[in-house]
PAZAPA-4460 file (N, C-alpha, C; in steps of 0.05 Angstrom, whole numbers, plus 32768, in hexadecimal, padded with zeros to 4 digits):
% residues 338
    n_x    n_y    n_z   ca_x   ca_y   ca_z    c_x    c_y    c_z   seq   type   mol
   8ADC   869B   8B8B   8AD6   868D   8B72   8AE4   869C   8B5B     1      X     A
   8AF3   868F   8B4A   8B01   869B   8B34   8AEE   869F   8B1D     2      X     A
   8AEB   86B8   8B15   8AD8   86BE   8AFF   8AE4   86B7   8AE4     3      X     A
   8AFE   86B5   8AE2   8B0A   86B1   8AC7   8B05   8695   8ABD     4      X     A
   8AFA   8683   8ACD   8AF4   8668   8AC3   8AD9   8667   8AB5     5      X     A
   8AC9   867D   8AB6   8AAF   867E   8AA9   8AB2   868B   8A8E     6      X     A
   8AA8   867D   8A7A   8AA8   8687   8A5F   8A90   869A   8A5A     7      X     A
   8A94   86AD   8A49   8A7D   86BD   8A40   8A6D   86AD   8A2B     8      X     A
   8A55   86B4   8A26   8A45   86A7   8A12   8A52   86AA   89F7     9      X     A
   8A5D   86C2   89F2   8A6A   86C7   89D8   8A83   86B4   89D5    10      X     A
   8A92   86B1   89EB   8AAA   86A0   89EA   8AA2   8683   89E3    11      X     A
   8A8C   867A   89F0   8A84   865E   89EC   8A7A   865B   89CF    12      X     A
   8A6A   866D   89C5   8A61   866B   89A9   8A78   866C   8996    13      X     A
   8A8C   867D   899C   8AA3   867F   898A   8AB2   8664   898A    14      X     A
   8AB5   8658   89A1   8AC3   863E   89A4   8AB5   8629   8994    15      X     A
   8A9B   8628   8996   8A8B   8614   8988   8A8D   8619   896A    16      X     A
   8A8C   8633   8962   8A8E   8639   8946   8AA9   862F   893A    17      X     A
   8ABE   8633   8949   8AD8   8629   893F   8AD9   860B   893D    18      X     A
   8ACB   85FD   8950   8AC9   85E0   894E   8ABC   85D7   8934    19      X     A
   8AA6   85E5   892D   8A98   85DF   8914   8AAA   85E5   88FC    20      X     A
   8AB9   85FB   88FD   8ACA   8602   88E6   8AE1   85EF   88E3    21      X     A
   8AEA   85E4   88F8   8B01   85D2   88F7   8AF9   85B5   88F2    22      X     A
   8ADF   85AF   88F1   8AD6   8594   88EC   8AD4   8590   88CE    23      X     A
   8AE6   8580   88C2   8AE5   857C   88A4   8ACB   8570   889A    24      X     A
   8ABE   8561   88AB   8AA5   8554   88A2   8A8E   8568   889E    25      X     A
   8A91   857F   88A9   8A7C   8594   88A7   8A82   85A9   8892    26      X     A
   8A9A   85A6   8885   8AA1   85BA   8871   8A92   85B6   8857    27      X     A
   8A8D   859D   8850   8A7E   8597   8837   8A6A   8581   883E    28      X     A
   8A51   8589   8841   8A3D   8576   8849   8A29   8573   8832    29      X     A
   8A22   855A   882C   8A0D   8554   8818   89F4   854B   8827    30      X     A
   89DF   855B   8823   89C7   8557   8834   89AE   8554   8823    31      X     A
   899C   8543   882B   8983   8541   881D   896C   8545   8831    32      X     A
   8956   8550   8828   8940   8555   883A   8929   8562   882C    33      X     A
   8915   8568   883B   88FD   8574   8830   88FC   8592   8838    34      X     A
   88F6   85A3   8824   88F5   85C0   882A   88DD   85C6   883D    35      X     A
   88E3   85D5   8852   88CE   85DC   8864   88D1   85F9   886C    36      X     A
   88BA   8607   8870   88BA   8623   8877   88C8   8634   8861    37      X     A
   88C5   862B   8848   88D2   8639   8832   88C0   8650   8829    38      X     A
   88CA   8668   882A   88BC   8680   8820   88CF   868F   880F    39      X     A
   88CB   8690   87F5   88DE   869D   87E3   88E0   86BB   87E9    40      X     A
   88F8   86C4   87EC   88FD   86E1   87F1   890C   86EC   87D9    41      X     A
   88FE   86FE   87CB   890A   8709   87B3   8923   871A   87B9    42      X     A
   8938   8715   87A9   8951   8725   87AC   895C   8724   87C8    43      X     A
   895B   870D   87D4   8964   870B   87F0   896F   86EF   87F6    44      X     A
   897B   86EC   880D   8983   86D2   8816   896A   86C1   881D    45      X     A
   896D   86A7   881C   8956   8695   8821   895A   8687   883B    46      X     A
   8946   8686   884B   8946   8678   8865   8930   8664   8866    47      X     A
   8937   864B   886C   8923   8636   886C   892D   861E   887D    48      X     A
   891F   8608   887C   8928   85F1   888B   8928   85D9   8879    49      X     A
   8938   85C5   8880   8938   85AB   8873   8930   8597   8888    50      X     A
   891E   8584   8880   8914   8571   8894   8912   8555   8888    51      X     A
   8913   8542   8899   890B   8526   8892   88F7   851D   88A6    52      X     A
   88F3   8503   88A8   88DE   84F8   88BA   88E3   84FE   88D7    53      X     A
   88FC   8503   88DF   8902   8505   88FC   890E   8520   8904    54      X     A
   891B   852E   88F1   892A   8545   88F9   8927   855C   88E5    55      X     A
   8931   8573   88EE   892F   858B   88DE   8948   859C   88E4    56      X     A
   8952   85AA   88CF   8969   85BC   88D3   8964   85D6   88C4    57      X     A
   896B   85EC   88D0   8968   8606   88C4   897E   860A   88AE    58      X     A
   8976   8617   8898   8988   861A   8881   8988   8637   8879    59      X     A
   89A0   8640   8872   89A3   865B   8866   89B0   8657   884B    60      X     A
   89A5   8665   8837   89B1   8664   881C   89B4   8681   8813    61      X     A
   89CD   868A   8812   89D1   86A6   880A   89C9   86AB   87ED    62      X     A
   89C3   86C4   87E8   89B8   86CB   87CE   89CB   86C3   87B7    63      X     A
   89E5   86C6   87BB   89F8   86C0   87A5   89F6   86A3   879D    64      X     A
   89F0   8691   87B0   89ED   8675   87AA   89D1   866F   87A0    65      X     A
   89BD   867B   87AC   89A1   8675   87A4   899B   867E   8788    66      X     A
   89A8   8694   877F   89A4   869E   8764   89AD   868A   874F    67      X     A
   89BD   8677   8757   89C8   8662   8744   89B6   8649   8743    68      X     A
   89A2   8648   8755   8990   8631   8755   8980   8631   873B    69      X     A
   897F   861A   872D   8972   8619   8713   8956   860F   8712    70      X     A
   8949   860D   8729   892D   8605   872B   891F   8616   8740    71      X     A
   8905   8614   8741   88F6   8624   8754   88EF   8613   876D    72      X     A
   88FE   8617   8783   88F8   8608   879B   88DC   860E   87A6    73      X     A
   88CF   85FA   87B0   88B4   85FD   87BB   88B1   85EE   87D5    74      X     A
   889F   85F8   87E6   889A   85EB   87FF   8893   85CD   87FC    75      X     A
   88A0   85BC   880C   889B   85A0   880B   88AC   8591   87F7    76      X     A
   88BB   859E   87E7   88CB   8591   87D2   88E4   8584   87DF    77      X     A
   88EA   856C   87D5   8902   855E   87DF   891A   8567   87CE    78      X     A
   8930   856F   87DC   8947   857A   87CD   8961   856E   87D8    79      X     A
   8976   8571   87C7   8991   856B   87CF   899F   8586   87D2    80      X     A
   89AD   858A   87E8   89BD   85A2   87EB   89D9   859B   87F4    81      X     A
   89EB   85AC   87EC   8A07   85AA   87F6   8A0E   85C4   8803    82      X     A
   8A20   85C2   8817   8A28   85DA   8826   8A38   85D2   883E    83      X     A
   8A37   85E3   8852   8A46   85DE   886B   8A35   85E5   8883    84      X     A
   8A3E   85DB   889A   8A30   85E0   88B3   8A41   85F3   88C4    85      X     A
   8A34   8607   88CF   8A43   861A   88E0   8A30   8624   88F6    86      X     A
   8A3C   8634   8908   8A2D   863F   891E   8A28   865C   8919    87      X     A
   8A0F   8664   891E   8A08   8681   891D   8A0D   868C   8939    88      X     A
   8A24   8699   893D   8A2D   86A1   8957   8A1A   86B1   8968    89      X     A
   8A0D   86C6   895D   89FB   86D6   896E   89E5   86C7   897B    90      X     A
   89DC   86B0   896F   89C7   86A1   897B   89D0   8686   8985    91      X     A
   89E9   867F   8981   89F3   8666   898B   89E5   864E   897E    92      X     A
   89DD   8650   8966   89CF   863A   8958   89DE   8632   893F    93      X     A
   89DE   8618   893A   89EB   860F   8922   89D7   860C   890B    94      X     A
   89DF   8610   88F3   89CE   860E   88DC   89DE   8606   88C3    95      X     A
   89CF   85FF   88AF   89DB   85F6   8896   89DC   860D   8882    96      X     A
   89F3   8611   8877   89F7   8626   8863   89F8   8619   8847    97      X     A
   89E3   861B   8838   89E1   860E   881E   89EF   861E   8808    98      X     A
   89FE   8610   87F8   8A0C   861C   87E1   8A02   8612   87C7    99      X     A
   89F3   85FC   87C7   89E8   85F2   87AE   89CE   85E2   87B6   100      X     A
   89BB   85E2   87A3   89A2   85D4   87A7   8998   85C8   878E   101      X     A
   8990   85AF   878F   8985   85A1   8778   896B   8593   8780   102      X     A
   8958   8590   876E   8940   8582   8775   8945   8564   8778   103      X     A
   8937   8558   878B   8939   853B   878F   891E   852E   878C   104      X     A
   890B   853B   877E   88F0   8530   877C   88DF   853D   8792   105      X     A
   88C5   853A   878F   88B3   8547   87A2   88B4   8539   87BD   106      X     A
   88B1   8549   87D2   88B0   853E   87EC   8896   852E   87F0   107      X     A
   8896   851E   8805   887F   850C   8809   8865   851C   880D   108      X     A
   8866   8531   881D   884E   8541   8821   8845   854E   8808   109      X     A
   8858   8559   87F9   8851   8568   87E1   8845   8554   87CC   110      X     A
   8851   853D   87CA   8847   8529   87B8   882B   8520   87BF   111      X     A
   8826   851C   87D9   880C   8515   87E3   87F7   852A   87DD   112      X     A
   87FF   8543   87E1   87ED   8559   87DB   87E5   855A   87BE   113      X     A
   87F8   8557   87AC   87F2   8557   8790   87DF   8541   8788   114      X     A
   87E4   8529   8792   87D3   8512   878C   87B7   8516   8795   115      X     A
   87B4   8520   87AE   8799   8525   87B9   878B   853B   87A9   116      X     A
   879A   8550   87A2   878E   8565   8793   8783   855B   8778   117      X     A
   8793   854B   876B   878A   8540   8751   8771   852E   8754   118      X     A
   8771   851E   876A   875A   850C   876F   8741   851C   8773   119      X     A
   8742   8531   8785   872A   8540   878B   8721   8552   8774   120      X     A
   8735   855B   8764   872E   856B   874D   871F   855A   8738   121      X     A
   8727   8541   8735   871A   852F   8723   86FD   852A   872C   122      X     A
   86F8   852A   8746   86DD   8526   8750   86CC   853F   874E   123      X     A
   86D8   8556   8747   86C9   856E   8744   86C6   8580   875C   124      X     A
   86D6   857A   8771   86D3   858A   878A   86DC   85A6   8787   125      X     A
   86ED   85AC   8773   86F7   85C7   8770   86E9   85D6   8759   126      X     A
   86D4   85CA   874D   86C7   85D6   8736   86BA   85F1   873D   127      X     A
   86BC   8604   872B   86B1   861E   8730   8692   861E   8731   128      X     A
   8686   860B   8723   8668   860A   8723   865D   8602   873E   129      X     A
   866E   85F8   8750   8665   85F1   876B   8667   8609   877E   130      X     A
   8676   861D   8776   867A   8634   8788   8660   8643   878D   131      X     A
   865B   8649   87A6   8642   8657   87AD   8648   8674   87B2   132      X     A
   8635   8685   87AD   8638   86A2   87B2   8636   86A7   87D0   133      X     A
   8646   86BA   87D9   8645   86C1   87F5   862D   86D3   87FA   134      X     A
   8620   86D0   8811   8609   86E1   8817   8611   86FE   881B   135      X     A
   8600   8710   8812   8608   872C   8814   8604   8737   8830   136      X     A
   85EF   872E   883E   85EA   8738   8859   85E6   8720   886C   137      X     A
   85FC   8714   8875   85FA   86FD   8887   85F1   8704   88A3   138      X     A
   85E0   86F3   88AE   85D7   86F7   88C9   85EA   86E9   88DD   139      X     A
   85F3   86D1   88D6   8605   86C2   88E8   861C   86B6   88D8   140      X     A
   8633   86B8   88E3   864C   86AD   88D7   8659   869A   88EA   141      X     A
   865F   8682   88E0   866E   866E   88EF   868C   866F   88E8   142      X     A
   869D   866D   88FC   86BA   866F   88F8   86C7   8656   8904   143      X     A
   86D6   8648   88F4   86E5   8630   88FD   8703   8637   88FD   144      X     A
   870E   863A   8915   872B   8640   8917   8733   863C   8934   145      X     A
   874B   8642   893B   8755   8640   8956   8747   8655   8968   146      X     A
   8741   864D   8981   8735   865F   8994   8748   8675   899C   147      X     A
   8762   8670   8999   8776   8684   89A0   8784   868D   8986   148      X     A
   8791   86A3   8988   87A0   86AD   8971   8792   86C4   8964   149      X     A
   879F   86CE   894F   8796   86E7   8942   877F   86E3   892E   150      X     A
   877B   86CA   8925   8768   86C6   890F   874C   86CE   8918   151      X     A
   8742   86C2   892E   8727   86C8   8937   8724   86E5   893F   152      X     A
   8739   86F0   894B   8739   870C   8952   8735   871E   893A   153      X     A
   8745   8719   8925   8744   872A   890D   8728   8728   8900   154      X     A
   871D   870F   88FF   8703   870B   88F3   86EE   871A   8902   155      X     A
   86ED   8718   891C   86D8   8725   892C   86DA   8743   892B   156      X     A
   86F3   874D   892D   86F6   876A   892C   86ED   8776   8912   157      X     A
   86F5   8769   88FC   86EE   8772   88E1   86D0   8770   88DC   158      X     A
   86C5   8759   88E3   86A8   8755   88DE   8697   8768   88EF   159      X     A
   869E   876C   8908   868F   877E   8919   8691   879B   8910   160      X     A
   86A8   87A2   8905   86AB   87BE   88FB   869B   87C2   88E1   161      X     A
   869B   87AE   88D0   868D   87B1   88B6   866F   87AD   88B8   162      X     A
   8667   8799   88C7   864A   8791   88C7   8643   8786   88E3   163      X     A
   863F   8797   88F6   863B   878E   8912   8621   877E   8915   164      X     A
   8610   877E   8901   85F7   876F   8903   85FC   8750   8903   165      X     A
   8612   8748   88F5   8618   872B   88F3   8622   8720   890D   166      X     A
   8618   8708   8914   8620   86FA   892C   8635   86E6   8924   167      X     A
   864C   86E5   8933   8662   86D4   892C   8665   86BF   8942   168      X     A
   8665   86A5   893A   8668   868F   894D   8681   8680   8947   169      X     A
   8692   867D   895B   86AB   866E   8958   86A7   8651   895F   170      X     A
   86B1   863F   894D   86B2   8623   8952   86CF   861B   8953   171      X     A
   86DB   861B   896C   86F8   8617   896E   8701   85FC   8965   172      X     A
   8718   85FC   8958   8723   85E3   894E   8742   85E5   894F   173      X     A
   874F   85CE   8950   876C   85CD   894D   8772   85D3   892F   174      X     A
   8787   85E3   892B   878E   85EA   890F   87AA   85E0   8908   175      X     A
   87B6   85D0   8919   87D1   85C6   8913   87D5   85AC   8923   176      X     A
   87E3   8599   8917   87E9   8581   8925   87DA   8569   891A   177      X     A
   87E0   8552   8925   87D5   8539   891B   87B7   8536   891E   178      X     A
   87AC   8543   8933   878F   8540   8938   877F   8558   892E   179      X     A
   878C   856A   8920   877F   8583   8917   8769   857D   8903   180      X     A
   876E   856B   88F0   875A   8565   88DB   8740   855B   88E8   181      X     A
   8742   8549   88FA   872A   853F   8908   871B   8555   8917   182      X     A
   872B   8566   8923   871F   857C   8932   8710   8590   891F   183      X     A
   871C   8595   8908   870F   85A7   88F5   86F5   859B   88EA   184      X     A
   86F6   8581   88E5   86DE   8574   88DA   86C7   8573   88EF   185      X     A
   86CF   856E   8908   86BA   856E   891E   86AD   858A   8920   186      X     A
   86BD   859F   891F   86B2   85B9   8921   869E   85BF   890A   187      X     A
   86A6   85B7   88F2   8694   85BB   88DB   867B   85AA   88DD   188      X     A
   867D   8592   88E8   8665   8582   88EC   8651   8590   88FE   189      X     A
   865C   859C   8914   864A   85AA   8926   863B   85C1   8918   190      X     A
   8649   85CE   8906   863C   85E4   88F7   8628   85D9   88E4   191      X     A
   862F   85C4   88D5   861D   85B9   88C1   8604   85AE   88CD   192      X     A
   8606   85A3   88E6   85EF   8597   88F3   85D9   85AC   88FA   193      X     A
   85E1   85C5   88FA   85CD   85DA   8900   85BF   85E5   88E8   194      X     A
   85C2   85D8   88D2   85B3   85DE   88BA   85B9   85FA   88AF   195      X     A
   85A4   860A   88AC   85A7   8624   889F   85AB   863B   88B4   196      X     A
   85B5   8634   88CB   85B9   8648   88E0   85CD   865D   88D8   197      X     A
   85E1   8654   88C9   85F7   8666   88C1   85F5   866C   88A3   198      X     A
   85FC   8685   889C   85FB   868D   8880   8616   8688   8872   199      X     A
   862B   8688   8881   8646   8684   8875   8659   867A   888B   200      X     A
   866E   866C   8882   8682   8661   8895   869E   866A   888C   201      X     A
   86AE   8671   88A0   86CA   8677   889B   86DB   8662   88A8   202      X     A
   86EF   8657   889A   8702   8643   88A6   871E   864D   88A0   203      X     A
   8730   864D   88B4   874A   8657   88AE   875D   8655   88C6   204      X     A
   8776   865E   88C0   878B   865F   88D4   87A0   8672   88C8   205      X     A
   87B5   8678   88D9   87CA   8689   88D0   87DE   867A   88BF   206      X     A
   87F4   8687   88B9   8808   867B   88A7   8818   8665   88B5   207      X     A
   8828   8657   88A5   8839   8641   88AF   8845   8632   8898   208      X     A
   8854   861D   889F   8860   860C   888B   884C   85F9   887F   209      X     A
   8854   85EA   886B   8842   85D7   885F   8838   85C3   8874   210      X     A
   884A   85BB   8886   8841   85A8   889B   882D   85B5   88AD   211      X     A
   8831   85CF   88B4   881F   85DC   88C6   8803   85DE   88BA   212      X     A
   8802   85E3   889F   87E8   85E7   8892   87DC   85CD   8888   213      X     A
   87EA   85B7   888D   87E2   859E   8881   87C5   8595   8888   214      X     A
   87BB   859A   88A1   879F   8592   88A6   878B   859D   8893   215      X     A
   8791   85B4   8887   877F   85C0   8873   8782   85B4   8857   216      X     A
   8794   85A0   8855   8796   8590   883D   878C   8574   8840   217      X     A
   8783   856D   8858   8779   8552   885D   875E   854E   884E   218      X     A
   875B   8536   8843   8744   8530   8832   872A   8533   8841   219      X     A
   8728   852A   885A   870F   852C   8868   8707   8549   886E   220      X     A
   871B   855B   8871   8715   8577   8876   870A   8583   885C   221      X     A
   8717   857D   8846   870F   8588   882C   86F3   857F   8825   222      X     A
   86ED   8566   8828   86D3   855B   8822   86BD   8567   8834   223      X     A
   86C4   856C   884D   86B0   8578   885F   86A9   8595   8856   224      X     A
   86BD   85A4   884E   86B8   85BF   8844   86A6   85BE   882C   225      X     A
   86AB   85AB   881A   869A   85A8   8802   867D   85A2   8809   226      X     A
   8679   8593   881F   865E   858A   8827   8650   859E   8839   227      X     A
   865C   85B4   8840   864F   85C7   8852   8637   85D3   8845   228      X     A
   8621   85D8   8855   8608   85E2   8849   8608   8600   8844   229      X     A
   861D   860E   884C   861F   862A   8847   8639   8631   8838   230      X     A
   863C   8648   882C   8655   8650   881F   866C   8651   8834   231      X     A
   8684   864A   882A   869B   8648   883C   86B1   865A   8831   232      X     A
   86BD   866A   8843   86D4   867B   883C   86EC   866E   884A   233      X     A
   8701   8669   883B   871A   865E   8845   872F   8673   8848   234      X     A
   873C   8674   885F   8752   8687   8864   8768   8679   8872   235      X     A
   8778   866B   8864   878D   8659   886F   87A8   8663   8867   236      X     A
   87B9   8669   887B   87D5   8671   8875   87D6   868E   886A   237      X     A
   87EC   8693   885B   87F0   86AD   884F   87E7   86AC   8832   238      X     A
   87E9   86C3   8825   87DF   86C5   8809   87EE   86B2   87F7   239      X     A
   8807   86AC   87FD   8817   869A   87EB   8811   867D   87F1   240      X     A
   8803   8677   8807   87FC   865B   880D   87E2   8654   87FF   241      X     A
   87E0   863C   87F5   87C7   8631   87E9   87C3   8615   87F3   242      X     A
   87AD   8611   8800   87A6   85F6   880A   878E   85EC   87FA   243      X     A
   8788   85D2   87FE   8770   85C7   87F0   8757   85D3   87FB   244      X     A
   8757   85DC   8814   8740   85EA   881F   873A   8603   880F   245      X     A
   874F   8611   8807   874B   8629   87F7   873E   8623   87DC   246      X     A
   8746   860C   87D1   873C   8605   87B6   871F   85FC   87B7   247      X     A
   8716   85EE   87CD   86FB   85E4   87CE   86E7   85F9   87D9   248      X     A
   86F1   860D   87E8   86DF   8620   87F4   86D2   8631   87DE   249      X     A
   86BC   863E   87E6   86AE   864F   87D3   86BC   866A   87CE   250      X     A
   86CD   8672   87E1   86DD   868A   87DE   86F7   8686   87EE   251      X     A
   870C   8692   87E5   8726   8690   87F3   872F   86AC   87FA   252      X     A
   8736   86B0   8813   8740   86CA   881D   875D   86C7   8825   253      X     A
   876D   86DC   881F   878A   86DA   8825   8790   86DD   8843   254      X     A
   877E   86EB   8851   8782   86F0   886E   8767   86ED   887C   255      X     A
   8768   86EA   8897   874F   86E9   88A6   873F   8703   88A3   256      X     A
   874D   871A   88A2   873F   8733   889E   8730   8733   8883   257      X     A
   873D   8729   886E   8730   8728   8854   8719   8715   8855   258      X     A
   871B   86FF   8864   8704   86EC   8866   86EC   86FA   8872   259      X     A
   86F0   8709   8887   86DA   8718   8894   86CE   872D   8881   260      X     A
   86DF   8739   8870   86D5   874C   885C   86C5   873E   8847   261      X     A
   86CD   8726   883E   86BD   8717   882B   86A2   8710   8837   262      X     A
   86A1   870A   8851   8689   86FF   885D   8675   8714   8864   263      X     A
   867E   872D   8867   866C   8742   8870   866C   875A   885E   264      X     A
   8656   8768   885B   8656   8781   884C   8660   8798   885E   265      X     A
   8668   87AD   8852   8670   87C5   8862   8657   87D6   8867   266      X     A
   864E   87D6   8880   8635   87E4   8886   8636   8801   887E   267      X     A
   864C   880E   8881   864E   882A   8879   864A   882E   885B   268      X     A
   8656   881B   884C   8652   881C   882F   8635   8817   8827   269      X     A
   8629   8804   8835   860D   87FE   882F   85FA   8815   8835   270      X     A
   85FF   8822   884C   85EF   8839   8854   85F3   8850   8840   271      X     A
   860C   8854   8837   8612   8868   8824   8603   8862   8809   272      X     A
   8603   8849   8802   85F4   8841   87E9   85D6   8846   87EC   273      X     A
   85CB   8840   8804   85AF   8845   8808   85A9   8863   8806   274      X     A
   85BB   8873   8812   85B7   8890   8811   85B9   889A   87F4   275      X     A
   85CB   888E   87E5   85CE   8896   87C9   85B4   888F   87B9   276      X     A
   85AA   8877   87BE   8591   886E   87B1   857A   8880   87B9   277      X     A
   8579   8887   87D3   8564   8899   87DD   8565   88B4   87CF   278      X     A
   857D   88BF   87CC   8580   88D8   87BE   8578   88D6   87A1   279      X     A
   857F   88C0   8794   8577   88BC   8778   8559   88BA   8775   280      X     A
   854D   88AB   8788   8530   88A8   8788   8522   88C3   878C   281      X     A
   852C   88D3   879F   8521   88ED   87A4   8523   88FF   878C   282      X     A
   853B   88FE   877F   853E   890E   8766   852B   8906   8750   283      X     A
   8528   88EB   874D   8515   88E1   8739   84F9   88EA   873F   284      X     A
   84F0   88E8   8758   84D5   88F1   875F   84D2   890F   875A   285      X     A
   84E6   891E   8761   84E4   893B   875C   84E1   8941   873E   286      X     A
   84F0   8932   872E   84EE   8936   8711   84D2   892E   8706   287      X     A
   84C7   8918   8711   84AC   8910   8708   8497   8925   8711   288      X     A
   849A   892F   8729   8487   8944   8733   8489   895D   8722   289      X     A
   84A1   8965   871B   84A4   897D   870A   8497   8979   86EF   290      X     A
   849C   8961   86E4   8490   895B   86C9   8472   895C   86CA   291      X     A
   8466   8950   86DF   8449   894F   86E2   843E   896B   86E7   292      X     A
   844D   897B   86F6   8444   8997   86FB   8444   89A7   86E2   293      X     A
   8459   89A3   86D2   845B   89B2   86B8   8444   89AA   86A6   294      X     A
   843D   8991   86A5   8426   8988   8695   840C   8994   869E   295      X     A
   8409   8995   86B9   83F1   89A1   86C4   83EF   89BF   86BD   296      X     A
   8406   89CC   86BF   8406   89E9   86B8   83FF   89ED   869B   297      X     A
   840A   89DC   868A   8404   89DF   866D   83E6   89DB   8668   298      X     A
   83DA   89C7   8676   83BD   89C2   8672   83AD   89DA   867D   299      X     A
   83B5   89E4   8694   83A6   89FB   86A0   83A8   8A13   868E   300      X     A
   83BE   8A17   8681   83C2   8A2F   8670   83B9   8A2B   8653   301      X     A
   83AE   8A14   864D   83A5   8A0F   8632   838C   8A20   862C   302      X     A
   8386   8A23   8612   836F   8A34   8609   8355   8A28   8614   303      X     A
   8353   8A0E   8613   833A   8A00   861B   8334   8A06   8638   304      X     A
   834A   8A05   8649   8345   8A09   8666   833F   8A27   866B   305      X     A
   834B   8A39   865B   8346   8A55   865F   832B   8A5D   8654   306      X     A
   8321   8A51   863E   8307   8A57   8632   82F8   8A3D   862E   307      X     A
   82EE   8A31   8644   82E1   8A17   8642   82C9   8A16   862F   308      X     A
   82BC   8A2D   862A   82A5   8A2D   8618   82AC   8A24   85FC   309      X     A
   82C5   8A27   85F5   82CD   8A1E   85DB   82C9   8A00   85D7   310      X     A
   82C7   89F2   85ED   82C3   89D5   85EB   82A8   89CE   85DF   311      X     A
   8293   89E0   85E3   8278   89D9   85D9   826C   89EE   85C7   312      X     A
   827C   8A03   85BF   8272   8A17   85AC   8269   8A0A   8592   313      X     A
   8279   89F9   8588   8272   89EC   856E   8259   89DA   8571   314      X     A
   8257   89CC   8588   8240   89BC   858C   8226   89CC   858E   315      X     A
   8228   89E4   859B   8211   89F6   859E   8208   89FF   8582   316      X     A
   821C   8A06   8572   8215   8A0F   8557   8208   89F9   8547   317      X     A
   8212   89E0   854A   8205   89C9   853D   81E9   89C5   8546   318      X     A
   81E4   89C7   8560   81C9   89C4   856B   81B6   89DA   8560   319      X     A
   81C0   89F2   855E   81B0   8A08   8554   81A8   8A03   8537   320      X     A
   81BB   89F9   8527   81B5   89F3   850B   81A0   89DD   8509   321      X     A
   81A3   89C9   851B   818F   89B3   851A   8173   89BD   8523   322      X     A
   8173   89CF   8536   8159   89DA   853F   814C   89EA   8528   323      X     A
   815C   89F9   851B   8151   8A09   8504   8147   89F6   84EF   324      X     A
   8157   89E1   84E9   814E   89CF   84D5   8135   89C1   84DC   325      X     A
   8133   89B9   84F6   811A   89AC   84FF   8103   89BF   84FE   326      X     A
   8107   89D7   8505   80F1   89EB   8505   80E8   89EF   84E8   327      X     A
   80FA   89F1   84D6   80F3   89F5   84BA   80E4   89DD   84AF   328      X     A
   80ED   89C5   84B7   80DF   89AD   84AD   80C3   89AC   84B8   329      X     A
   80BF   89B2   84D0   80A4   89B1   84DC   8092   89C7   84CF   330      X     A
   809E   89DD   84C9   808E   89F3   84BD   8086   89EB   84A1   331      X     A
   8097   89DD   8493   8090   89D4   8478   807A   89C0   8479   332      X     A
   807B   89AE   848D   8066   899A   848F   804B   89A7   8495   333      X     A
   804C   89BB   84A6   8032   89C9   84AC   8027   89D7   8493   334      X     A
   8039   89E3   8485   8030   89F2   846D   8025   89DF   8458   335      X     A
   8030   89C7   8455   8026   89B4   8441   800B   89A8   8449   336      X     A
   8007   89A7   8463   7FEE   899B   846C   7FD6   89AD   8469   337      X     A
   7FD8   89C6   8463   7FC2   89D9   8460   7FB6   89D6   8445   338      X     A
***
């Protein structure tokens, strides 16, 4: 078998790259789509995707071009871009290299999100006066998230380390996809049906694109969080992500670890506080005892206590005078009667 008829992977990728470079239709492409997986990187190249209803393409925009963009691109925004298509040889994948970007109006999802947010805000679902205080010492915590993944692991590890007294119950739910919203609502219904069994609830998932996080923007999910009988902590996506669940919840945590910290006290800190209060109480009692002892010593060393007869010397003198006066009066009466 002749080995020279087999191409190396590098040779094949190079050949395909040259095909792309030699195709005039790919040298200047005008493309429209919705920004997806967009995460702004300061002083760096930008990597994201453009999508429509059926397809998605990876996009690279080098810093020299991105610095010329005259608006702030955001996740879900519909844009017009111009550039070229080429192959990234090391991975054998083709992608779009954007050289210019202009806004084309909000994307469908982004527009829908804004409209729903305005509607729910008008109804008062995000009002601060509805926010409930988190319990300081929870006995039981309900968690709504995926049964697999790092979220539940981080919550349980953090909560058990900080406050092992609290019992954590997982209500597994889908956190991504078309059926995720219904799954989240069902899990919360199960929790709500148990009345005051739980002191606080955590709902969340890891990071993702606007589409990935979309179940946490669904109206039925937001309304169910608002209706929960206990305070709710939302931990959806990364710190830069904000969903409607974050807005309606009683507290918002940037990470699952932070959510567990919000939900539980630090037992070591509480014990240290108790010890500090105990020391202050002991010091206060010692001060009171010293003050009372000093008062007792002052009384014991007073003239009255050392010479108690002084208390009635004056009274004895008064009695003696009265006796003398009485005796004289009686003597006078006897003398007059003779």
